[in-house]
N, C-alpha and C positions, 0 to 999 in steps of 0.2 A: 740504973734501976728505974723502970717506967711503971707508972700506975695505969693499968688497962682495965680498971674495974668498970668504967662507963661503957666499955665495949661489951663486957660480959653481961652487964645489966640490960643492954639493948638486945642482945641475942636471946636473953631469957624472956623478954616481953613478947606478948602475943601480937602478931602483926595482922592488921585488917586492911586488905587490899580492896579498892573500890570496884564494885561489880557494875559493868555497863548495863544500861537499860535498853531493852530491845526497841527499835523504832517501829512505828506503826506502818503497816503495809499501805502503799498507795493504791487506792481503788482505781481500777481502770475506767475512765470516762472518756471514751474517744469522741472527738468532735472534728468537724470539717470547717476550716476557715472559709469565710465568704469570698467568692471569686471576685477579683477586680473587674470593673467594666472593660469591655474591649476598646481598642483604640478607635475603631469606627464609631462606637457609641459615644465616646467622649468628644470626638471631633464633631459629630452631628449635634450633640448638645451645645457645644461651644459655638457652632455656626448659628444655631437658633437663638441662643441667649445673647450673643454679642450685639446684634442689632437692637434688641430690646433695651439693653443697658445703655447703648448710645442714645436711643430715643428718650430714655428717662433723663439723661444728662441734658439733652436738647431742651426738654420741657423746663428744666430748672434754669437754663440760661438761653432764653429764646433769641437773643440778638448777639452776634459775634463781637468780640472786643474791637475797639476803634483801631488799634495798631494792626490787627489782622486785616481789616478792611483797607487800610492804607497800603499795606503790602500787596494786597490783591490788585489795587488800582494801579500800582506801579509795575505790575508784571509786564514784561516785554510783549510787544504786539504779536510776535510770532508764536508765543505760547498760547495766545487766545484764538489762534486760527482754528477753523472748524476741523474737527477730527474726521478722518475719512470714514465713510459709511461702510459698514461690513454687510455684505449681502449673503444671505443664507441660501445655499443651493438645496433644492429639493432632493430628498433621498432617492427618489426615482431617477434623477438625472446623474447619479454617481456612475461613472464609467461612460457617460454620454459624451457628446462632443462639447468641447470648450469654446470653440469659435465657429463662426458660420462657414459652412462648406467642408468641414472636416468630419469624416464619418467614423462610425464605430463598427467593430467586427471585421468581417472579411471585406477588403476593398479590392476591386478588380480594376485593371488598367482601363478597361473600356468605359466604366462609369466615371472615372476621374478625368479622363481626357476628352470625352465626348461633350458636345455643347449642351448646356442645360436648357430644357424646355419644360413648361408647366405640364404636368401629367393631367390626363382626363380623369374625371371621377371614377370611371370603371377601372382604370389602372390602379387607383388607390384601393378600391374594394378588392381587386384581384390580389394586390400585395398583402392585404389583411388575410385573405383566405389562404395564401401560400406562406404566410408567416415570413414575409420578406422584410426583415427588420432593417437591413441596410437601406433599402429603398424608402421605407417609412421615415427613418431618421434624416435622410437627405431632404425629403419633403418638409419635415419639421424645420430644418435649417434654412431652406430656400423659399418655401411657399407655405408658411404655417397656416394661412387662412384656409387652405384646402383641407386640412384635417378637421376643420369646423363646419365645412360646407355640407348642407343637407341635400341629398339626392333622393328624390322620391320621398319616402318616409323614414329615411335612415341617414345617419352620419357614419363615418368610419368606425368611431368608438362603439356606437350602438350596433353596428353590423357585427363587430367582433364579439360583443356580449351576447347577441342573439345566436351566434353559431354554437355557443355552449362552452363546456368546461375545457375542451381541447384548445380553445383559443383564449383562455383566460389570461395567459401570460402576455398575449398581444394587447389585450384590453388594458392590462396594468401598465404596459409600456406606453400606450397612448395617453393614459391618464397622467403618467409621469411627464410626458411632453407638455401637456396642458398646464400642469402645476409649475413646470419650469418657466413657461412663458409668463405666468403671473409673478414669479419671484424675480425675473430678470427685467421687468419693466422699468424703464428709466423715468425719472420724474417729469421730464419734458414731454415724454410720449403720452402721459396720462391726459394731457390737455387736447390731444388731437381727436377729431371726430372719428377717424378710422379706428383708433384704439377703443373708443367707446363701443363701436359696433362689434369689434372682435370680442370685447369683454362680455357683451350680452350673449353672443353665440357660445362663448366659452362657458358661461354660467349654465346654459341649457345642457351642454355636454357633461359638465361636472355633476349636475343634479341627476342626470340619467345614471351616471356611475354610482352615485350614492344610493339611488333607488334599487340598483342591482346588487348592492352590498359590497362594493369593492373597497370601501373604507377599511374593512378588516385586513386587507392585504396591502393597502396603500395608506400609511399612517397619516400623511399630511394632506389627504384628499379633502377632509372636512374643512381644515384651515384655508386651503386654497379656494374652496368654494365660497367661504364667507368673505375672504379678501376680494375675490372677483365680484361678488354680489355688491359689496359696499362701494367698490371702485366704479362699477358700472352704473349704479343708481345715483351717483353723485354724492354730494356732501350734505344733503338735507338732513338725513338721519343723524349723522355725526354731530352737526352743529346743534340740532334740536336736543339731543341727549347731553351734549356738553353744557348747554344753557341750564338744563335741569340740575346737573351736578354742581354748577356754579352756585346756584341757590342753596344747595345742601352744604357746600363748603362755607358759604357766608354765615350759615347758622351754627357752625362749629360741630361739636360732637352730637348735639341734638338733631342735626340734620342728617347724620349717618351717611356721609358722602360715598364711602366705599360700598355700602349696601345698595345705595341708589344706583351707582354705576353698574354693579354686578347684575341687579335686577333688570336694568335696561338691556344689557347685552344678552342675558338669558331669554328675555321675552322676544327679542329680535330673532335669536337663533331658533327658538322653539317654533316661531311662526314660519320660518323658511324651511326648516328641516322636518319637524313634525314627528320624528322617530326617536324613541327613547335611547336606542342603541347608538344612534348618531349623536345625540346630545351627550352621552357618556364619553364618546371619543373627542368631544369638543372642549374638554376641561382646560387644556393648555391654552387654547385660543380665547376662551372666556376670561381667563386670568390676564392674558396679554391685553385684550381689549379693555378690560376693567381698569387696569393700571394706566393705559393710554388715555382713557376718558378722564381720569383724575388729573393727569398731567396737562391735557388740553384745557380742562376747566380751570385749573390753578393759573395757568398762563393767561387765559382769557380774563380772569379776575384781575391779574396784574396789569393788563392793558388798560383797565379803567383808571389807573393812576399814573402810568408812565407811557411814553411814546416809544414803542419798540415794534419789531417785526413779528407778525403772528406766525403760528405754526400751521403749515398747510394740512388740510384735512386728509389728503391722500397719503399721508404718512401713517394713518391710523392702522393699528394692528398689523404692521409689517415689521416683525422682529423688534429691534430697539430703536427704530428711526425717530419715533416721537420723543423718547428720552434724550437721544443725542441732540435733537433740535432744542429741546427744553434746556438741557445743560448748557449748550452754546449761548443761548439767549440770556439765560440767567447770569452767566459769566460776563457777557458783554455789557450787561446793564446792572452790574453789581452795585455801583454807587447810587444809581437812581432808585433801585429797590430798597436800599437801606434808608434812603431819605423819605420816600413817598409812600411806601406800602404800610398797611396796618400791621400791628404787632402779630395778630393771628395769622395773616396771610404770609408774613415773613417766616413764621414758624412752620406753616404748612409746606412752604417751598423747601425749607431746610430738611424737613422730615422726608419729603419725596426724594430729594437729592441723596440722602443717606441710604434709604432703603432700596431704591430702584437701581442705584449704581452697581455696576459689576454683573458678572454672569455666574457667580458661585451658587446663588440660590435660584430656584425655579420661580417663574412668575406666580405660581400658586402660593409659594411660601412668602413671597413679597406682598401679595395681596392680603394674606392672613395677618402679617405684621402691621400693614397699614390699617387694617380693620381694627386691630387692638388699639392702635394709637389714635386714629382719627375718628373712629366711631364710639369706642368704649373708654378711651383714656380720660385724663383729667381735663385736657383741653386748655386753651388759653383765651 
């Protein structure tokens, strides 16, 4: 016998089930997430910010640790050997001959086997009129001075430009040959009187090309003209402006050395070119020359305290020759620099080494970073 009364009482009771509450509807509020920067943008920002961060660190620690100097002094002699200089070919000489006597384009057995003789001026002018590129390139390799020779009131380049638009390609090719000569000059050749004479004639031809507006088709024409001008007029201007920048460096940030160097280069370029369009095409050369003036001036300041080899003036504004010479001399005289130079000058050398080294940045970017540090920074 079982007592099931509790079950009956449970069934008789009124059951209350929980009623679910309706949820609030979510209001649609669409939004677009911000797009992440592109890889190129982040890489560009990193490239610009990294040198500035390094320079801030250099300002806080202007002199390297002693153990670092000792390790640099103990470097093997072969590691201090001068690095080979890299020469930049003119864009106009791409596809041209690499060695003397080798021609481009169609080569015929008669021209390669026949004995060479210097052509007469009328033959060169005739080759210009007939667009005989092979003959003109052979003259360039064997008797370059004939391309600069004035006959009557014209040179081969001026003759091509006077003919008109139909011979513009010949004029551009001749300009490329002139630029190639400047870029391929050896250091020992610059001291020869014959080279000085060629450079003066070359300067006249390049200036004619600029006046005819060929710099729009020949990107390195302006730079070649300025290089030729400085090399042909000697080192008076280079050393005069270097001395001015030395005084600015000695005054620290108050002297604004980067601004002084840039103004000197722009003044010289404006005087020689005189055209706004030509000056606009000169920006790369201005930045290169400005950085080179700073390097020359810094090393000239160092020579007041140490006995070392100076940097030749004919390295000026020829790619990175001045920097390579500067870096080699700093490395060779590291111990003397750490002992004898002033705190400010040692810091300026370290800043120039850090910023100018390498080819990842353009000379314009390097000049801007140097201006921020040497002209507007806290200084030492």
